[in-house]
Each structure stands twice: as C-alpha cells, then as structure tokens.
C-alpha positions as CSV (number, residue, x, y, z in Angstrom):
1,X,123.8,230.8,15.3
2,X,121.5,228.8,12.9
3,X,118.6,227.0,14.5
4,X,118.6,223.7,12.7
5,X,115.8,221.2,13.3
6,X,116.7,217.6,12.6
7,X,113.3,216.2,13.7
8,X,111.3,214.2,11.2
9,X,107.5,214.5,11.1
10,X,107.4,211.0,12.7
11,X,109.5,212.1,15.7
12,X,107.5,215.2,16.1
13,X,104.2,213.2,16.3
14,X,105.7,210.6,18.6
15,X,107.3,213.1,21.0
16,X,104.2,215.3,21.0
17,X,102.1,212.2,21.9
18,X,104.6,211.3,24.7
19,X,104.6,214.8,26.1
20,X,100.8,214.9,26.1
21,X,100.8,211.4,27.7
22,X,102.8,212.8,30.6
23,X,100.5,215.8,30.8
24,X,97.4,213.6,30.7
25,X,98.8,211.3,33.4
26,X,99.2,214.3,35.7
27,X,95.7,215.5,34.8
28,X,94.2,212.1,35.3
29,X,95.9,211.7,38.7
30,X,94.6,215.1,39.9
31,X,91.2,214.3,38.5
32,X,91.1,210.9,40.2
33,X,92.1,212.5,43.6
34,X,89.5,215.2,43.3
35,X,86.8,212.9,42.0
36,X,87.4,210.2,44.6
37,X,87.4,212.8,47.5
38,X,84.1,214.3,46.3
39,X,82.3,211.1,45.5
40,X,83.9,208.6,47.9
41,X,84.6,206.3,45.0
42,X,87.3,203.9,46.0
43,X,90.2,202.4,44.1
44,X,89.2,199.4,41.9
45,X,91.3,196.6,40.7
46,X,91.7,198.1,37.2
47,X,91.2,201.9,37.9
48,X,94.2,202.8,40.1
49,X,97.3,204.9,40.0
50,X,99.6,202.6,38.1
51,X,96.9,202.0,35.5
52,X,96.5,205.7,35.0
53,X,100.2,206.2,34.5
54,X,100.7,203.4,32.0
55,X,97.5,203.9,30.1
56,X,97.8,207.6,29.5
57,X,101.4,207.4,28.4
58,X,101.1,204.4,26.2
59,X,97.8,205.4,24.6
60,X,98.8,209.0,23.8
61,X,102.2,207.9,22.5
62,X,100.4,205.4,20.2
63,X,98.0,208.2,19.2
64,X,101.0,210.3,18.2
65,X,102.2,207.5,15.9
66,X,98.7,207.1,14.6
67,X,98.5,210.8,13.8
68,X,101.6,210.6,11.8
69,X,100.3,207.8,9.6
70,X,96.9,209.3,9.2
71,X,98.3,212.7,8.3
72,X,100.8,211.1,5.9
73,X,98.3,208.7,4.2
74,X,95.4,211.1,3.4
75,X,95.2,214.6,2.0
76,X,93.5,216.4,4.9
77,X,94.6,213.6,7.2
78,X,94.8,216.0,10.2
79,X,91.1,216.8,9.8
80,X,90.3,213.1,9.5
81,X,92.2,212.4,12.6
82,X,90.5,215.2,14.6
83,X,87.0,214.4,13.5
84,X,87.7,210.7,14.0
85,X,88.8,211.2,17.6
86,X,86.0,213.6,18.3
87,X,83.4,211.0,17.2
88,X,85.3,208.2,18.9
89,X,85.2,210.2,22.2
90,X,81.5,210.9,21.9
91,X,80.7,207.2,21.2
92,X,83.0,206.1,23.9
93,X,81.5,208.3,26.6
94,X,78.0,207.2,25.5
95,X,79.0,203.5,25.7
96,X,80.6,204.0,29.1
97,X,77.1,204.9,30.4
98,X,75.9,201.4,29.5
99,X,78.5,199.6,31.5
100,X,77.1,197.9,34.6
101,X,80.0,197.9,37.0
102,X,78.0,197.0,40.1
103,X,74.5,195.9,41.1
104,X,74.5,199.1,43.3
105,X,73.4,202.0,41.0
106,X,75.4,204.6,42.9
107,X,78.7,202.6,42.4
108,X,78.0,202.3,38.7
109,X,77.3,206.0,38.4
110,X,80.6,206.8,40.2
111,X,82.4,204.4,37.9
112,X,80.9,206.0,34.8
113,X,81.9,209.5,36.0
114,X,85.4,208.4,36.8
115,X,86.0,206.6,33.5
116,X,84.3,209.3,31.4
117,X,86.5,212.0,33.0
118,X,89.6,210.0,32.2
119,X,88.5,209.2,28.7
120,X,87.8,212.9,28.1
121,X,91.3,213.9,29.4
122,X,92.9,211.4,27.1
123,X,90.7,212.5,24.2
124,X,91.7,216.1,24.7
125,X,95.3,215.1,24.5
126,X,94.7,213.1,21.4
127,X,93.0,216.0,19.7
128,X,95.8,218.4,20.7
129,X,98.5,216.2,19.0
130,X,97.9,217.6,15.5
131,X,97.6,221.2,16.8
132,X,100.9,221.0,18.8
133,X,102.7,219.1,16.0
134,X,102.1,222.2,13.8
135,X,103.0,224.7,16.5
136,X,106.6,226.0,15.9
137,X,106.6,227.6,19.4
138,X,105.7,224.2,21.0
139,X,108.3,222.3,18.9
140,X,111.0,224.8,19.7
141,X,110.3,225.2,23.4
142,X,109.2,221.7,24.4
143,X,110.2,219.1,21.8
C-alpha cells in the first residue's frame, strides 16, 4: 500500500502547533499544581486553569502558523524563527522579573516564578515546532 501524504506545509505547521499547544497545556497544568503546592501561591484572577488551557492552545497554534509564514518568507526562515523565539523568551523572562504584582515581595516572587515557568513551557513548544514539522516520524505517527 502506498503511503500518500496529502498535507501541505501550512497544515503541518498548524497541526504541529496545535499538538504542542495541547502538550504545553498539560505541562502547564502539572507545573501549576506542583508550583502552587510547593510555594502556596494561590489562584489569581488571570492565572488560573481556564487561562492556561486557552492561552497555551491558542498561542502555540498561532506560533505554528507564524512558523509557516517565516519559513516560507525567508531563506533560512527556520533559523530566524528559532533564534527569534529564543531571544523573545530570554527578554520575556527578564521582563517578567520587573512586574510588580503585589506590594508584598514574596507574592511578587511567587508570581514571577509561576509566570516564568509557564512562558518557558510555551517557548519550548514554540521552538519545537520547526523541529517536529521536519520530523517524518512525528508527521507519520502523530499528525
């Protein structure tokens, strides 16, 4: 039997982003449970389970679409995408440290740790998109 692949490069990037969004959602949920149990950091109005679920899925699906357009638009677009997201992650985590969430320093530190961990999980997913899009094993087995 012939193994025909009717997926376009766009659909591969989109579906890889969606798959990584689901994986990142699960990772963020586990991270949140573990982090909150260790630090005692409570749920906030904008860092809660529904937010984790929607943000991870939507953001990584959009990053999959972005990967397609960057890879298509530039020679070496995959490298541009990976380097760009690596730099964006570094700057983002650095900037998270400047957010004053509360007048209580301990609460602000807990918030920084929680948000930094979630951003790092999403960034790892974003950086994995071009790697998994090129993986024939991933494409055949998952997508």
